[in-house]
C-alpha positions in Angstrom: 0.0 0.0 0.0 1.1 3.5 -0.8 2.1 5.7 2.2 1.5 9.5 2.1 2.8 11.9 4.7 0.6 15.0 4.8 2.0 18.2 6.4 -0.4 21.1 6.7 1.4 24.4 7.1 -0.4 27.6 6.6 1.1 31.1 6.6 -1.3 32.8 9.0 0.2 31.9 12.4 -0.6 34.8 14.8 1.7 34.0 17.8 4.8 33.5 15.6 4.3 34.9 12.1 5.4 32.5 9.4 6.7 30.2 12.1 6.8 27.2 9.8 9.7 28.6 7.8 11.4 30.6 10.6 14.9 29.2 11.2 14.9 26.6 14.0 18.4 25.5 15.0 19.6 26.8 11.7 16.9 25.2 9.4 13.4 26.3 8.5 11.0 24.7 11.1 9.0 22.6 8.6 12.2 21.2 7.0 13.1 19.1 10.1 10.0 16.8 9.6 10.3 16.9 5.8 13.9 15.7 5.9 13.1 13.0 8.5 10.4 11.8 6.2 12.6 11.9 3.1 14.9 9.5 4.9 12.1 7.1 5.9 11.9 4.2 3.4 8.3 3.4 4.2 7.1 6.9 3.0 6.4 7.2 -0.7 5.2 10.8 -1.0 5.3 13.9 1.2 2.5 16.4 0.6 3.0 19.9 2.0 -0.4 21.6 2.0 0.0 25.4 2.3 -1.7 28.7 1.3 1.6 30.7 1.5 3.8 31.5 -1.5 6.7 32.2 0.9 6.4 28.7 2.4 6.1 27.1 -1.0 9.2 29.0 -2.2 11.3 27.9 0.8 10.3 24.2 0.6 10.7 24.1 -3.2 14.2 25.7 -3.1 15.5 22.7 -1.2 14.8 20.3 -4.0 13.4 17.4 -2.0 12.8 14.2 -3.9 9.5 13.1 -2.4 7.8 16.4 -1.8 4.9 17.9 -3.7 3.1 21.1 -2.9 -0.7 21.3 -2.5 -2.3 24.7 -2.6 -4.9 24.5 0.1 -8.0 26.6 -0.2 -8.3 29.9 1.7 -11.4 28.5 3.4 -9.4 25.7 5.0 -6.4 27.9 5.8 -8.2 30.4 8.1 -7.9 30.5 11.9 -11.1 28.6 12.5 -10.5 25.8 9.9 -9.8 22.3 11.4 -6.9 20.1 10.3 -9.4 17.5 9.3 -11.0 19.9 6.8 -7.8 20.3 4.8 -7.0 16.6 5.1 -10.5 15.8 3.6 -10.0 18.6 1.0 -6.8 17.0 -0.3 -8.1 13.4 -0.2 -11.1 14.4 -2.4 -8.9 16.5 -4.7 -6.3 13.7 -5.2 -9.0 11.0 -5.5 -6.9 8.8 -3.1 -7.8 5.1 -3.0 -9.2 4.0 0.4 -6.3 1.6 1.1 -3.7 4.4 1.0 -1.9 4.9 4.4 -2.3 8.5 5.3 0.0 9.9 7.9 -0.8 13.4 9.3 2.5 15.1 10.4 2.7 18.3 12.4 5.5 20.6 11.6 5.3 22.1 15.1 6.9 18.9 16.4 10.4 19.2 14.9 12.0 16.7 17.3 10.3 13.8 15.5 13.0 11.7 13.9 13.1 9.2 11.0 13.2 6.3 13.5 9.9 7.4 15.0 8.1 7.4 11.7 9.7 4.1 10.7 8.8 2.4 14.0 5.2 3.6 14.0 4.6 2.6 10.4 6.1 -0.8 11.2 3.7 -1.1 14.1 0.8 -0.1 11.9 1.8 -2.7 9.2 1.1 -5.5 11.7 -2.6 -4.6 11.3 -3.4 -4.8 15.0 -4.8 -1.3 15.0 -7.0 0.8 12.7 -5.2 4.0 13.5 -2.2 5.2 15.5 -1.6 8.2 17.7 1.7 9.4 19.2 2.0 10.0 22.9 4.6 10.6 25.6 4.5 9.4 29.2 3.8 12.2 31.6 4.9 11.8 35.2 2.9 14.7 36.6 0.2 14.3 39.2 -3.2 15.6 37.9 -6.3 16.8 39.9 -9.9 17.4 39.2 -11.4 20.8 39.9 -13.4 19.3 42.7 -10.3 18.5 44.6 -10.0 14.8 43.7 -6.7 13.4 42.5 -7.0 11.9 39.0 -4.0 9.6 38.7 -2.5 8.8 42.1 -3.3 8.3 45.8 -2.1 11.4 47.5 -2.0 9.6 50.9 0.5 7.2 49.3 2.4 9.5 47.0 4.5 7.3 44.7 8.2 7.8 43.9 8.8 8.6 40.2 10.5 5.3 39.6 7.5 3.5 40.9 4.9 5.6 39.1 3.7 4.6 35.6 2.5 8.1 34.8 -0.1 8.9 32.1 0.1 8.8 28.3 -0.3 12.3 26.9 -1.0 13.1 23.2 2.0 15.0 21.9 0.6 15.9 18.5 3.7 14.7 16.5 1.9 12.5 13.9 -1.1 10.2 13.3 -1.5 7.2 11.1 -4.7 6.0 9.4 -6.1 4.9 6.1 -7.9 7.1 3.6 -11.0 4.9 4.0 -11.1 5.2 7.8 -10.6 9.0 7.5 -13.5 9.3 5.1 -15.8 7.1 7.2 -15.0 8.9 10.5 -14.3 12.4 9.2 -11.3 12.3 11.6 -7.6 11.6 11.8 -8.3 8.7 14.1 -10.9 6.0 14.2 -11.6 2.3 15.0 -9.2 0.6 17.3 -6.5 3.1 18.2 -2.9 2.1 18.9 -0.4 4.2 20.8 3.1 4.8 19.6 5.1 6.1 22.6 7.7 8.7 21.9 10.5 10.0 24.2 9.5 12.4 26.9 11.5 15.3 25.4 9.1 15.3 22.4 6.1 16.4 24.6 6.1 20.0 23.6 4.7 21.5 20.3 5.6 25.0 19.1 2.7 27.3 19.6 4.1 30.2 21.5 7.5 32.0 21.5 8.5 30.4 24.8 8.0 26.9 23.2 10.5 27.9 20.5 13.2 28.5 23.1 12.5 25.3 25.0 12.5 23.1 21.9 15.7 24.6 20.4 17.5 23.7 23.6 15.9 20.2 23.6 16.9 19.8 19.9 20.5 20.6 20.7 20.6 18.3 23.7 18.8 15.2 22.4 19.3 15.2 18.7 22.0 17.5 17.4 24.5 16.6 20.1 23.7 12.9 19.5 24.5 13.4 15.8 27.8 15.0 16.6 28.9 12.2 18.9 27.8 9.6 16.3 30.1 11.3 13.7 32.9 12.1 16.1 34.8 8.9 15.7 34.9 9.5 11.9 36.5 12.9 12.1 40.1 13.0 11.1 40.6 16.8 10.7 39.1 19.8 12.6 39.3 23.2 10.9 38.2 26.6 12.1 37.6 30.1 10.8 39.0 33.0 12.8 37.1 36.3 12.8 33.7 35.8 14.3 34.5 32.3 15.4 37.8 32.1 17.3 37.3 35.8 18.0 34.2 38.0 18.6 34.6 39.6 15.2 35.6 42.9 16.8 38.4 45.1 15.3 40.6 46.5 18.0 43.3 49.1 17.4 46.0 50.5 19.7 47.0 54.1 19.8 49.8 53.3 17.4 47.3 51.9 14.9 48.2 48.2 15.6 45.3 45.8 15.0 44.4 43.5 17.8 42.2 40.4 18.1 40.8 38.8 21.3 41.0 35.0 21.5 39.3 32.7 24.0 41.7 30.5 26.0 39.0 27.8 26.3 39.1 27.4 22.6 42.8 26.8 22.8 42.2 24.0 25.2 39.7 22.5 22.8 42.4 22.3 20.1 44.7 20.6 22.6 42.0 18.0 23.5 41.5 17.2 19.9 45.2 16.8 19.3 45.4 14.5 22.2 42.6 12.5 20.7 44.5 12.0 17.5 42.6 14.5 15.4 44.6 16.9 13.2 43.7 20.6 13.6 44.0 23.7 11.5 42.8 27.2 10.6 41.5 28.5 7.3 41.0 32.3 7.2 40.6 35.0 4.6 42.8 37.4 6.5 46.6 37.3 6.5 48.1 38.5 9.8 51.0 37.8 12.1 48.7 37.6 15.0 46.9 34.6 13.6 50.2 33.0 12.7 51.4 33.4 16.3 48.2 32.0 17.6 48.4 29.0 15.4 51.9 28.4 16.5 51.0 28.6 20.1 48.1 26.2 19.6 50.5 23.8 17.8 48.1 23.5 14.8 48.9 21.1 12.0 47.7 23.5 9.2 47.3 27.2 8.7 45.9 28.7 5.5 45.7 32.5 5.4 44.4 34.7 2.7 43.1 31.8 0.6 42.5 33.0 -3.0 42.4 30.1 -5.4 39.0 28.5 -5.0 38.4 29.9 -1.5 38.2 27.9 1.7 36.7 24.8 0.1 39.7 24.4 -2.2 42.1 25.0 0.7 40.4 22.3 2.7 40.4 19.9 -0.2 44.2 20.4 -0.6 44.7 19.5 3.0 42.5 16.4 2.6 44.6 15.3 -0.3 47.8 15.6 1.8 46.2 13.6 4.6 44.6 11.0 2.3 41.1 11.7 3.7 37.8 12.9 2.3 35.8 16.0 3.2 33.3 13.7 5.0 36.0 13.1 7.6 36.3 16.9 8.2 34.7 19.1 10.9 34.6 22.8 10.2 33.2 25.8 12.2 32.6 29.2 10.5 30.2 32.1 10.8 29.9 34.1 7.6 29.0 33.7 3.9 32.6 33.0 2.8 32.4 29.8 4.9 29.1 28.6 3.3 30.6 26.5 0.6 33.0 24.6 2.9 30.4 24.2 5.6 28.0 22.7 3.0 30.7 20.2 1.9 32.2 18.8 5.1 31.1 15.8 7.1 30.2 17.8 10.1 29.5 21.6 10.2 29.0 24.0 13.0 28.6 27.7 13.6 28.4 30.1 16.5 25.1 31.2 17.9 25.5 34.6 16.4 26.4 33.4 12.9 24.6 35.0 9.9 21.3 33.5 8.8 22.6 32.0 5.6 25.2 30.0 7.5 22.5 28.8 10.0 20.5 27.5 7.0 23.2 25.0 5.9 21.5 21.6 6.0 22.4 19.7 9.1 24.6 22.4 10.6 25.1 22.3 14.4 24.2 25.8 15.7 26.1 26.2 19.0 24.9 27.8 22.2 27.9 30.2 22.4 28.8 33.2 20.3 32.0 33.7 18.4 34.9 34.4 20.7 33.0 33.2 23.7 34.1 29.5 23.6 32.0 28.2 20.7 35.0 26.4 19.3 35.6 24.6 22.6 31.9 23.7 22.7 32.2 22.1 19.2 35.5 20.3 20.2 33.9 18.9 23.4 31.1 17.4 21.3 33.3 15.5 18.8 36.4 14.5 20.8 
């Protein structure tokens, strides 16, 4: 049976305007789910249903293989329209057969990973359930308004390790068949199965505070995991200078001497990588004695200043040739547009928290918590050593 993932994303969000394409950890919010679905073998097609030309442009510009855009009606994109209304609109428009598996995916749950989609679809394929909902286990104690406890005996308050908690809908995604959706007029129906997701996926992005919480959870539970997974494959660590190893400021003495402020914690990061057997280097567009002195003190293996022929990417490729490695074994951190090409080519890319928006949009980039010159390089080093 064909499996369609359906992502309704409208442009009229009031609390966070155009939130579905606002950069979230360096990538448009909706793209996290789209890319997780692109990597899911069980999903045949991804339908992005939107009323916004801006959203359509952002999604189309990334040239996804499985994605098609559906222009939802204005009637079903207004504040009062239900998700079911646009689901049914598309099902009738596309004349979908009743046996098609229809998975509703919410872009406001960006922490959903490919493994979650795959495991839930595998669960559904066993045909024990008519539809599936995603939940997380909540360990809070709940009460009724009349003063009665809902899910525990307050006279015998359980310890967390002895408390099963309650299953709470997290809104990540729902699985059903087109036939069941048409029969029930709802995303769920019949015998409902529960796919339990990790506790950190409980929050959906509805308000600005949710955005802050989920970006931190993304860095902790997903991006840092990816860094550690790739860390053993990294043979070479490269860094930019201005705005990365420094705060990007231009300091001058009374005599007109230019100065740069480096962070000593970044220096320790290079040392830790060297001790772990990873080669280190700097690639920068500037050409100064200060950087040469800093590189010498840090005992770096490579220093490329004022790269001209082919830019930073060509400089990194030349180093890779010398080492006999590929760019997939390189980690690089940079902050501005002259770093974009190299960041897009290496195996693992990172940028400071205050990098420019274009750099934060590099697919899969690790947006660090610290700004340039404030220990962001050390943060990256700690993640991969």
